ZADO-1210 file (C-alpha; in nm, 4 decimals, padded with zeros to 6 digits):
<atoms>
<atom x="03.2575" y="02.1873" z="-01.3315" code="MET" pos="1"/>
<atom x="02.9338" y="02.3121" z="-01.4881" code="LEU" pos="2"/>
<atom x="02.9250" y="02.0048" z="-01.7125" code="LEU" pos="3"/>
<atom x="02.9678" y="01.7725" z="-01.4128" code="ASN" pos="4"/>
<atom x="02.6811" y="01.9484" z="-01.2345" code="LEU" pos="5"/>
<atom x="02.4521" y="01.9083" z="-01.5353" code="ILE" pos="6"/>
<atom x="02.5392" y="01.5375" z="-01.5669" code="ILE" pos="7"/>
<atom x="02.4808" y="01.4792" z="-01.1944" code="SER" pos="8"/>
<atom x="02.1434" y="01.6546" z="-01.2060" code="LEU" pos="9"/>
<atom x="02.0409" y="01.4604" z="-01.5150" code="ALA" pos="10"/>
<atom x="02.1242" y="01.1320" z="-01.3435" code="LEU" pos="11"/>
<atom x="01.9318" y="01.2419" z="-01.0325" code="PHE" pos="12"/>
<atom x="01.6212" y="01.3260" z="-01.2330" code="VAL" pos="13"/>
<atom x="01.6436" y="01.0057" z="-01.4383" code="ALA" pos="14"/>
<atom x="01.6805" y="00.7783" z="-01.1373" code="THR" pos="15"/>
<atom x="01.4768" y="00.9601" z="-00.8719" code="THR" pos="16"/>
<atom x="01.2029" y="01.1441" z="-01.0628" code="CYS" pos="17"/>
<atom x="01.1187" y="00.9240" z="-01.3596" code="SER" pos="18"/>
<atom x="01.2866" y="00.5826" z="-01.3391" code="ALA" pos="19"/>
<atom x="01.0485" y="00.2869" z="-01.3659" code="SER" pos="20"/>
<atom x="01.1208" y="00.0520" z="-01.0767" code="ILE" pos="21"/>
<atom x="00.9397" y="-00.2020" z="-00.8556" code="ILE" pos="22"/>
<atom x="01.0423" y="-00.2431" z="-00.4928" code="THR" pos="23"/>
<atom x="00.9274" y="-00.4940" z="-00.2325" code="PHE" pos="24"/>
<atom x="00.8524" y="-00.2910" z="00.0816" code="ILE" pos="25"/>
<atom x="00.7458" y="-00.5593" z="00.3295" code="GLY" pos="26"/>
<atom x="00.4797" y="-00.7908" z="00.4695" code="GLU" pos="27"/>
<atom x="00.1847" y="-00.7276" z="00.6966" code="ASN" pos="28"/>
<atom x="00.1712" y="-01.0589" z="00.8804" code="SER" pos="29"/>
<atom x="-00.0370" y="-00.9502" z="01.1789" code="THR" pos="30"/>
<atom x="-00.3481" y="-00.7499" z="01.0888" code="ASN" pos="31"/>
<atom x="-00.3937" y="-00.7604" z="00.7106" code="ALA" pos="32"/>
<atom x="-00.7416" y="-00.9051" z="00.7741" code="ALA" pos="33"/>
<atom x="-00.8382" y="-00.5587" z="00.9030" code="SER" pos="34"/>
<atom x="-00.7547" y="-00.4089" z="00.5657" code="TRP" pos="35"/>
<atom x="-01.0520" y="-00.1642" z="00.5698" code="ARG" pos="36"/>
<atom x="-01.0421" y="-00.0717" z="00.9395" code="THR" pos="37"/>
<atom x="-00.8834" y="00.2703" z="00.9838" code="ALA" pos="38"/>
<atom x="-00.8758" y="00.2362" z="01.3631" code="SER" pos="39"/>
<atom x="-00.6315" y="-00.0574" z="01.3386" code="VAL" pos="40"/>
<atom x="-00.2735" y="00.0820" z="01.3070" code="PRO" pos="41"/>
<atom x="-00.0607" y="-00.0862" z="01.0404" code="LYS" pos="42"/>
<atom x="00.3160" y="-00.0885" z="01.0066" code="THR" pos="43"/>
<atom x="00.2787" y="-00.0718" z="00.6272" code="ILE" pos="44"/>
<atom x="00.0440" y="00.2209" z="00.5622" code="ASN" pos="45"/>
<atom x="00.0785" y="00.3559" z="00.2041" code="PRO" pos="46"/>
<atom x="-00.2067" y="00.6085" z="00.2034" code="ALA" pos="47"/>
<atom x="-00.1531" y="00.7179" z="00.5623" code="GLY" pos="48"/>
<atom x="-00.5049" y="00.6198" z="00.6714" code="ASN" pos="49"/>
<atom x="-00.4560" y="00.2524" z="00.7769" code="ASN" pos="50"/>
<atom x="-00.6843" y="00.1409" z="00.4912" code="ILE" pos="51"/>
<atom x="-00.5730" y="-00.0779" z="00.2004" code="TYR" pos="52"/>
<atom x="-00.7326" y="-00.0601" z="-00.1432" code="GLY" pos="53"/>
<atom x="-00.8139" y="00.3116" z="-00.1437" code="ASN" pos="54"/>
<atom x="-00.7688" y="00.3201" z="-00.5232" code="ASP" pos="55"/>
<atom x="-00.9218" y="-00.0229" z="-00.5894" code="GLY" pos="56"/>
<atom x="-00.9012" y="-00.3910" z="-00.5077" code="TYR" pos="57"/>
<atom x="-00.9858" y="-00.7490" z="-00.6055" code="VAL" pos="58"/>
<atom x="-01.0809" y="-01.0086" z="-00.3426" code="MET" pos="59"/>
<atom x="-01.1380" y="-01.3532" z="-00.4924" code="PHE" pos="60"/>
<atom x="-01.4219" y="-01.5896" z="-00.4028" code="GLY" pos="61"/>
<atom x="-01.5463" y="-01.4254" z="-00.0844" code="THR" pos="62"/>
<atom x="-01.8547" y="-01.5353" z="00.1108" code="THR" pos="63"/>
<atom x="-02.0368" y="-01.4264" z="00.4248" code="SER" pos="64"/>
<atom x="-01.9125" y="-01.5469" z="00.7603" code="THR" pos="65"/>
<atom x="-02.1743" y="-01.8266" z="00.7726" code="LEU" pos="66"/>
<atom x="-02.0102" y="-02.1726" z="00.8028" code="PRO" pos="67"/>
<atom x="-01.9568" y="-02.3206" z="00.4567" code="THR" pos="68"/>
<atom x="-01.8507" y="-02.6541" z="00.3236" code="GLN" pos="69"/>
<atom x="-01.5339" y="-02.6582" z="00.1156" code="GLN" pos="70"/>
<atom x="-01.6366" y="-02.5598" z="-00.2370" code="SER" pos="71"/>
<atom x="-01.4184" y="-02.5418" z="-00.5475" code="THR" pos="72"/>
<atom x="-01.5074" y="-02.4133" z="-00.8937" code="ALA" pos="73"/>
<atom x="-01.2674" y="-02.4391" z="-01.1906" code="THR" pos="74"/>
<atom x="-01.2840" y="-02.3065" z="-01.5447" code="GLY" pos="75"/>
<atom x="-01.3968" y="-01.9678" z="-01.4124" code="GLN" pos="76"/>
<atom x="-01.3373" y="-01.6030" z="-01.4942" code="ASP" pos="77"/>
<atom x="-01.1956" y="-01.5502" z="-01.1465" code="VAL" pos="78"/>
<atom x="-01.1967" y="-01.1694" z="-01.1745" code="PHE" pos="79"/>
<atom x="-01.5720" y="-01.1621" z="-01.2362" code="ASN" pos="80"/>
<atom x="-01.6794" y="-01.4748" z="-01.0509" code="PHE" pos="81"/>
<atom x="-02.0318" y="-01.4714" z="-00.9078" code="ASN" pos="82"/>
<atom x="-02.2166" y="-01.7773" z="-00.7767" code="SER" pos="83"/>
<atom x="-02.3671" y="-01.9231" z="-00.4601" code="THR" pos="84"/>
<atom x="-02.2392" y="-02.1818" z="-00.2172" code="VAL" pos="85"/>
<atom x="-02.4308" y="-02.4244" z="00.0025" code="SER" pos="86"/>
<atom x="-02.4235" y="-02.3629" z="00.3754" code="THR" pos="87"/>
<atom x="-02.5986" y="-02.4789" z="00.6846" code="VAL" pos="88"/>
<atom x="-02.8794" y="-02.3801" z="00.6948" code="PRO" pos="89"/>
<atom x="-02.9020" y="-02.1900" z="00.3637" code="SER" pos="90"/>
<atom x="-02.7017" y="-02.0613" z="00.0663" code="THR" pos="91"/>
<atom x="-02.4939" y="-01.7450" z="00.0463" code="VAL" pos="92"/>
<atom x="-02.3411" y="-01.5420" z="-00.2370" code="PRO" pos="93"/>
<atom x="-01.9957" y="-01.6564" z="-00.3420" code="TRP" pos="94"/>
<atom x="-01.8318" y="-01.3804" z="-00.5392" code="THR" pos="95"/>
<atom x="-01.5200" y="-01.1886" z="-00.6348" code="THR" pos="96"/>
<atom x="-01.5181" y="-00.8252" z="-00.5265" code="LEU" pos="97"/>
<atom x="-01.3577" y="-00.6260" z="-00.8085" code="ASN" pos="98"/>
<atom x="-01.3230" y="-00.2460" z="-00.7907" code="VAL" pos="99"/>
<atom x="-01.0968" y="-00.1171" z="-01.0683" code="HIS" pos="100"/>
<atom x="-00.8606" y="00.1716" z="-00.9927" code="PRO" pos="101"/>
<atom x="-00.9006" y="00.4508" z="-01.2495" code="THR" pos="102"/>
<atom x="-00.5457" y="00.3864" z="-01.3681" code="TYR" pos="103"/>
<atom x="-00.5882" y="00.0115" z="-01.4308" code="ILE" pos="104"/>
<atom x="-00.7242" y="-00.0668" z="-01.7782" code="THR" pos="105"/>
<atom x="-00.7514" y="-00.4439" z="-01.7466" code="ALA" pos="106"/>
<atom x="-00.6704" y="-00.7433" z="-01.5295" code="ASP" pos="107"/>
<atom x="-00.6742" y="-01.0964" z="-01.6640" code="SER" pos="108"/>
<atom x="-00.5231" y="-01.4424" z="-01.6142" code="PRO" pos="109"/>
<atom x="-00.2084" y="-01.5236" z="-01.8101" code="VAL" pos="110"/>
<atom x="-00.2976" y="-01.7432" z="-02.1081" code="ALA" pos="111"/>
<atom x="-00.2283" y="-02.1094" z="-02.0366" code="GLY" pos="112"/>
<atom x="-00.1628" y="-02.0497" z="-01.6658" code="SER" pos="113"/>
<atom x="-00.4723" y="-02.2344" z="-01.5482" code="GLY" pos="114"/>
<atom x="-00.5505" y="-01.9440" z="-01.3155" code="PHE" pos="115"/>
<atom x="-00.9194" y="-02.0212" z="-01.3363" code="ASN" pos="116"/>
<atom x="-01.0242" y="-02.1800" z="-01.0069" code="GLY" pos="117"/>
<atom x="-01.1793" y="-02.0360" z="-00.6913" code="VAL" pos="118"/>
<atom x="-01.2265" y="-02.1957" z="-00.3513" code="GLN" pos="119"/>
<atom x="-01.3932" y="-02.1257" z="-00.0184" code="THR" pos="120"/>
<atom x="-01.4014" y="-02.3362" z="00.2965" code="ALA" pos="121"/>
<atom x="-01.5286" y="-02.3242" z="00.6519" code="SER" pos="122"/>
<atom x="-01.1741" y="-02.3162" z="00.7879" code="GLY" pos="123"/>
<atom x="-01.0739" y="-02.0015" z="00.6008" code="PHE" pos="124"/>
<atom x="-01.0264" y="-01.6949" z="00.8180" code="LEU" pos="125"/>
<atom x="-01.2534" y="-01.3919" z="00.7981" code="SER" pos="126"/>
<atom x="-01.1493" y="-01.0442" z="00.6864" code="MET" pos="127"/>
<atom x="-01.3027" y="-00.6982" z="00.6550" code="ASP" pos="128"/>
<atom x="-01.5958" y="-00.6628" z="00.4163" code="ASN" pos="129"/>
<atom x="-01.5758" y="-00.3265" z="00.2320" code="PRO" pos="130"/>
<atom x="-01.9546" y="-00.2993" z="00.2719" code="SER" pos="131"/>
<atom x="-01.9228" y="-00.3343" z="00.6493" code="GLY" pos="132"/>
<atom x="-01.8708" y="-00.6175" z="00.8937" code="GLY" pos="133"/>
<atom x="-01.6746" y="-00.9297" z="00.8023" code="LEU" pos="134"/>
<atom x="-01.6602" y="-01.1766" z="00.5151" code="MET" pos="135"/>
<atom x="-01.5037" y="-01.5185" z="00.4689" code="LYS" pos="136"/>
<atom x="-01.1779" y="-01.5001" z="00.2718" code="SER" pos="137"/>
<atom x="-01.1489" y="-01.7118" z="-00.0412" code="GLY" pos="138"/>
<atom x="-00.8880" y="-01.7431" z="-00.3136" code="PHE" pos="139"/>
<atom x="-00.8235" y="-01.7950" z="-00.6824" code="ALA" pos="140"/>
<atom x="-00.5707" y="-02.0596" z="-00.7814" code="PHE" pos="141"/>
<atom x="-00.3688" y="-02.2253" z="-01.0566" code="ALA" pos="142"/>
<atom x="-00.1583" y="-02.5434" z="-01.0726" code="PRO" pos="143"/>
<atom x="00.1970" y="-02.4831" z="-00.9554" code="ALA" pos="144"/>
<atom x="00.5134" y="-02.5551" z="-01.1523" code="SER" pos="145"/>
<atom x="00.8878" y="-02.5556" z="-01.0988" code="SER" pos="146"/>
<atom x="01.0118" y="-02.2009" z="-01.0438" code="GLY" pos="147"/>
<atom x="00.8013" y="-01.8864" z="-01.0592" code="PHE" pos="148"/>
<atom x="00.4765" y="-01.9200" z="-01.2510" code="LYS" pos="149"/>
<atom x="00.2879" y="-01.6299" z="-01.4103" code="SER" pos="150"/>
<atom x="-00.0692" y="-01.6046" z="-01.2767" code="LEU" pos="151"/>
<atom x="-00.2294" y="-01.2825" z="-01.3969" code="PHE" pos="152"/>
<atom x="-00.1553" y="-00.9367" z="-01.5344" code="THR" pos="153"/>
<atom x="-00.2776" y="-00.5823" z="-01.4835" code="PHE" pos="154"/>
<atom x="-00.2264" y="-00.2955" z="-01.7296" code="THR" pos="155"/>
<atom x="-00.1931" y="00.0746" z="-01.6441" code="VAL" pos="156"/>
<atom x="-00.3310" y="00.3612" z="-01.8511" code="ASN" pos="157"/>
<atom x="-00.2612" y="00.7326" z="-01.8975" code="GLY" pos="158"/>
<atom x="-00.3871" y="00.8295" z="-01.5513" code="SER" pos="159"/>
<atom x="-00.1335" y="00.6100" z="-01.3701" code="VAL" pos="160"/>
<atom x="00.0266" y="00.8010" z="-01.0795" code="PRO" pos="161"/>
<atom x="00.4029" y="00.8430" z="-01.0628" code="SER" pos="162"/>
<atom x="00.4050" y="00.5991" z="-00.7702" code="THR" pos="163"/>
<atom x="00.1503" y="00.3480" z="-00.6468" code="PHE" pos="164"/>
<atom x="00.1573" y="00.0564" z="-00.4044" code="ASP" pos="165"/>
<atom x="00.0273" y="-00.2955" z="-00.4657" code="VAL" pos="166"/>
<atom x="-00.0650" y="-00.5398" z="-00.1904" code="GLY" pos="167"/>
<atom x="-00.0946" y="-00.9135" z="-00.2584" code="LEU" pos="168"/>
<atom x="-00.3155" y="-01.0914" z="-00.0024" code="PHE" pos="169"/>
<atom x="-00.3118" y="-01.4568" z="00.1084" code="PHE" pos="170"/>
<atom x="-00.5128" y="-01.6520" z="00.3634" code="ASN" pos="171"/>
<atom x="-00.4552" y="-01.9522" z="00.5909" code="ASN" pos="172"/>
<atom x="-00.5616" y="-02.2179" z="00.3391" code="SER" pos="173"/>
<atom x="-00.2327" y="-02.4056" z="00.3407" code="ASN" pos="174"/>
<atom x="-00.2631" y="-02.4708" z="00.7138" code="ASN" pos="175"/>
<atom x="-00.5890" y="-02.6614" z="00.6800" code="LEU" pos="176"/>
<atom x="-00.5522" y="-03.0392" z="00.7279" code="PRO" pos="177"/>
<atom x="-00.5216" y="-03.2242" z="00.3978" code="GLY" pos="178"/>
<atom x="-00.5338" y="-02.9078" z="00.1901" code="ASN" pos="179"/>
<atom x="-00.2787" y="-02.8903" z="-00.0923" code="ILE" pos="180"/>
<atom x="-00.3687" y="-02.5326" z="-00.1773" code="ASP" pos="181"/>
<atom x="-00.2069" y="-02.2232" z="-00.0349" code="GLY" pos="182"/>
<atom x="00.1480" y="-02.3307" z="-00.1145" code="SER" pos="183"/>
<atom x="00.2568" y="-01.9912" z="-00.2500" code="LEU" pos="184"/>
<atom x="00.5610" y="-01.8903" z="-00.0459" code="VAL" pos="185"/>
<atom x="00.7050" y="-01.6146" z="-00.2671" code="GLN" pos="186"/>
<atom x="00.5355" y="-01.3636" z="-00.4966" code="ALA" pos="187"/>
<atom x="00.6835" y="-01.1551" z="-00.7743" code="GLU" pos="188"/>
<atom x="00.5615" y="-00.8521" z="-00.9688" code="ILE" pos="189"/>
<atom x="00.7420" y="-00.7768" z="-01.2942" code="THR" pos="190"/>
<atom x="00.7139" y="-00.5648" z="-01.6073" code="ASP" pos="191"/>
<atom x="00.9727" y="-00.7834" z="-01.7805" code="GLY" pos="192"/>
<atom x="01.2754" y="-00.5680" z="-01.7020" code="THR" pos="193"/>
<atom x="01.5383" y="-00.6160" z="-01.4277" code="PRO" pos="194"/>
<atom x="01.4584" y="-00.2877" z="-01.2512" code="GLN" pos="195"/>
<atom x="01.0883" y="-00.3558" z="-01.2926" code="GLY" pos="196"/>
<atom x="01.0985" y="-00.6833" z="-01.0982" code="THR" pos="197"/>
<atom x="01.0689" y="-00.7461" z="-00.7248" code="ALA" pos="198"/>
<atom x="01.0132" y="-01.0546" z="-00.5083" code="ILE" pos="199"/>
<atom x="00.8478" y="-01.0791" z="-00.1681" code="GLY" pos="200"/>
<atom x="00.8628" y="-01.3728" z="00.0735" code="THR" pos="201"/>
<atom x="00.5798" y="-01.4791" z="00.3048" code="ARG" pos="202"/>
<atom x="00.6934" y="-01.5368" z="00.6622" code="THR" pos="203"/>
<atom x="00.3513" y="-01.6306" z="00.8006" code="VAL" pos="204"/>
<atom x="00.1429" y="-01.9050" z="00.6349" code="LEU" pos="205"/>
<atom x="-00.1275" y="-01.9605" z="00.8962" code="GLY" pos="206"/>
<atom x="-00.2791" y="-01.6141" z="00.8933" code="ASN" pos="207"/>
<atom x="-00.4202" y="-01.3587" z="00.6503" code="ILE" pos="208"/>
<atom x="-00.1042" y="-01.1802" z="00.5394" code="ASP" pos="209"/>
<atom x="-00.0103" y="-00.9390" z="00.2606" code="ALA" pos="210"/>
<atom x="00.3065" y="-00.8579" z="00.0659" code="LEU" pos="211"/>
<atom x="00.3477" y="-00.4963" z="-00.0477" code="PHE" pos="212"/>
<atom x="00.5289" y="-00.3538" z="-00.3496" code="PHE" pos="213"/>
<atom x="00.5902" y="00.0021" z="-00.4694" code="THR" pos="214"/>
<atom x="00.5774" y="00.0707" z="-00.8434" code="ILE" pos="215"/>
<atom x="00.7307" y="00.4005" z="-00.9602" code="SER" pos="216"/>
<atom x="00.7575" y="00.5608" z="-01.3023" code="GLY" pos="217"/>
<atom x="00.5117" y="00.3316" z="-01.4832" code="ALA" pos="218"/>
<atom x="00.4164" y="00.4496" z="-01.8318" code="THR" pos="219"/>
<atom x="00.0729" y="00.4088" z="-01.9967" code="PRO" pos="220"/>
<atom x="00.0267" y="00.0650" z="-02.1498" code="GLY" pos="221"/>
<atom x="00.2779" y="-00.1099" z="-01.9249" code="THR" pos="222"/>
<atom x="00.1696" y="-00.4649" z="-01.8405" code="VAL" pos="223"/>
<atom x="00.2631" y="-00.5982" z="-01.4976" code="PHE" pos="224"/>
<atom x="00.2610" y="-00.9717" z="-01.4256" code="THR" pos="225"/>
<atom x="00.1987" y="-01.1279" z="-01.0849" code="VAL" pos="226"/>
<atom x="00.3858" y="-01.4557" z="-01.0365" code="GLU" pos="227"/>
<atom x="00.4055" y="-01.7117" z="-00.7596" code="GLY" pos="228"/>
<atom x="00.6522" y="-01.9709" z="-00.6342" code="LEU" pos="229"/>
<atom x="00.5232" y="-02.2885" z="-00.4678" code="ALA" pos="230"/>
<atom x="00.6877" y="-02.4745" z="-00.1832" code="SER" pos="231"/>
<atom x="00.6150" y="-02.7915" z="-00.3824" code="ASN" pos="232"/>
<atom x="00.5612" y="-02.7979" z="-00.7642" code="PRO" pos="233"/>
<atom x="00.2898" y="-03.0640" z="-00.7228" code="SER" pos="234"/>
<atom x="00.0773" y="-02.8268" z="-00.5170" code="GLN" pos="235"/>
<atom x="-00.1305" y="-02.5272" z="-00.6215" code="GLU" pos="236"/>
<atom x="-00.0687" y="-02.1524" z="-00.6132" code="LEU" pos="237"/>
<atom x="-00.3389" y="-01.9391" z="-00.4575" code="ASP" pos="238"/>
<atom x="-00.3950" y="-01.5713" z="-00.3934" code="ILE" pos="239"/>
<atom x="-00.6775" y="-01.4137" z="-00.1973" code="SER" pos="240"/>
<atom x="-00.6612" y="-01.0611" z="-00.3344" code="GLY" pos="241"/>
<atom x="-00.4794" y="-00.7530" z="-00.4568" code="ILE" pos="242"/>
<atom x="-00.5056" y="-00.3904" z="-00.3459" code="THR" pos="243"/>
<atom x="-00.3962" y="-00.0615" z="-00.5033" code="PHE" pos="244"/>
<atom x="-00.3040" y="00.2581" z="-00.3176" code="ASP" pos="245"/>
<atom x="-00.1434" y="00.5909" z="-00.4018" code="THR" pos="246"/>
<atom x="00.1061" y="00.6563" z="-00.1220" code="PRO" pos="247"/>
<atom x="00.1459" y="00.9822" z="00.0646" code="THR" pos="248"/>
<atom x="00.4281" y="01.1708" z="-00.1150" code="PRO" pos="249"/>
<atom x="00.7621" y="01.2040" z="00.0589" code="GLU" pos="250"/>
<atom x="00.8523" y="01.5766" z="00.0727" code="PRO" pos="251"/>
<atom x="01.2263" y="01.5093" z="00.0386" code="THR" pos="252"/>
<atom x="01.1837" y="01.3292" z="-00.2937" code="THR" pos="253"/>
<atom x="00.9410" y="01.5845" z="-00.4336" code="LEU" pos="254"/>
<atom x="01.1640" y="01.8648" z="-00.3133" code="GLY" pos="255"/>
<atom x="01.4684" y="01.7117" z="-00.4765" code="GLY" pos="256"/>
<atom x="01.2918" y="01.6790" z="-00.8114" code="CYS" pos="257"/>
<atom x="01.1626" y="02.0367" z="-00.7900" code="ALA" pos="258"/>
<atom x="01.5068" y="02.1739" z="-00.7023" code="ILE" pos="259"/>
<atom x="01.6639" y="01.9794" z="-00.9891" code="ALA" pos="260"/>
<atom x="01.4068" y="02.1195" z="-01.2315" code="ALA" pos="261"/>
<atom x="01.4669" y="02.4773" z="-01.1084" code="LEU" pos="262"/>
<atom x="01.8441" y="02.4366" z="-01.1452" code="VAL" pos="263"/>
<atom x="01.7979" y="02.3146" z="-01.5031" code="PHE" pos="264"/>
<atom x="01.5843" y="02.6233" z="-01.5779" code="LEU" pos="265"/>
<atom x="01.8441" y="02.8510" z="-01.4169" code="TRP" pos="266"/>
<atom x="02.1288" y="02.6905" z="-01.6117" code="LEU" pos="267"/>
<atom x="01.9341" y="02.7277" z="-01.9349" code="GLY" pos="268"/>
<atom x="01.8617" y="03.0950" z="-01.8661" code="ARG" pos="269"/>
<atom x="02.2229" y="03.1588" z="-01.7709" code="ARG" pos="270"/>
<atom x="02.3445" y="02.9942" z="-02.0900" code="SER" pos="271"/>
<atom x="02.1035" y="03.2054" z="-02.2974" code="LYS" pos="272"/>
<atom x="02.2183" y="03.5260" z="-02.1257" code="GLN" pos="273"/>
<atom x="02.5834" y="03.4347" z="-02.1825" code="SER" pos="274"/>
<atom x="02.5212" y="03.3883" z="-02.5543" code="LYS" pos="275"/>
<atom x="02.3421" y="03.7231" z="-02.5757" code="GLN" pos="276"/>
<atom x="02.6286" y="03.9034" z="-02.3972" code="LEU" pos="277"/>
<atom x="02.8851" y="03.7441" z="-02.6285" code="SER" pos="278"/>
<atom x="02.7104" y="03.8990" z="-02.9276" code="ARG" pos="279"/>
<atom x="02.7329" y="04.2509" z="-02.7836" code="VAL" pos="280"/>
</atoms>
């Protein structure tokens, strides 16, 4: 009986307290554009404050809300893109907003993926600007292919929390007339293992929406790859941004891990006492 208890507790700790898994938790298809507005309630609310990107974020190719012509730039470092775009009546900054979480060492396009283009257009919807007010959403893109295609990676370091949430953001680009971009209909995050792989499906393509994933038990140096699936392989895959948040802990899970640890300590002490008594 004691052996069965030890085995059960070991399995609980391995699967609940330290297993490395990725889970798709849902889509915000209604108010993801208000990603920095705490007064807007959100059904997916990792940090408990109705704000996404508390730990860090990347928003590709953003501009002010001034009307802009459609502009595309390829061959770019999309994570550090900084340029200007012509408008009427002037020019405005066209840039990627990149705030690294402390636990992310690097983010970079997958070699050979062609994830090196950015685009902005007058028809793109606006979203919250972290500096205040609104900004025009943009995106980074790569040519699509048959099946899931790897776009970019991010690597965690020694300060990675036991659990963190990732949001992948998309805008309304594929609903613009004549636009072949924005064809990403499913997104995947993977560390290359079955339990470390999850897929999310977009249900809304004419809005700013976001797919959310929970990553638990990541170890320092783990590389996670973001992949996309196109509705048509001849189209392009685009993504507007990515956010990182440490979720509010669930007391039941923490309590279960703590209880399991205390039981292990008690069993060890009991075993030690039994051995001492047997020597008397």
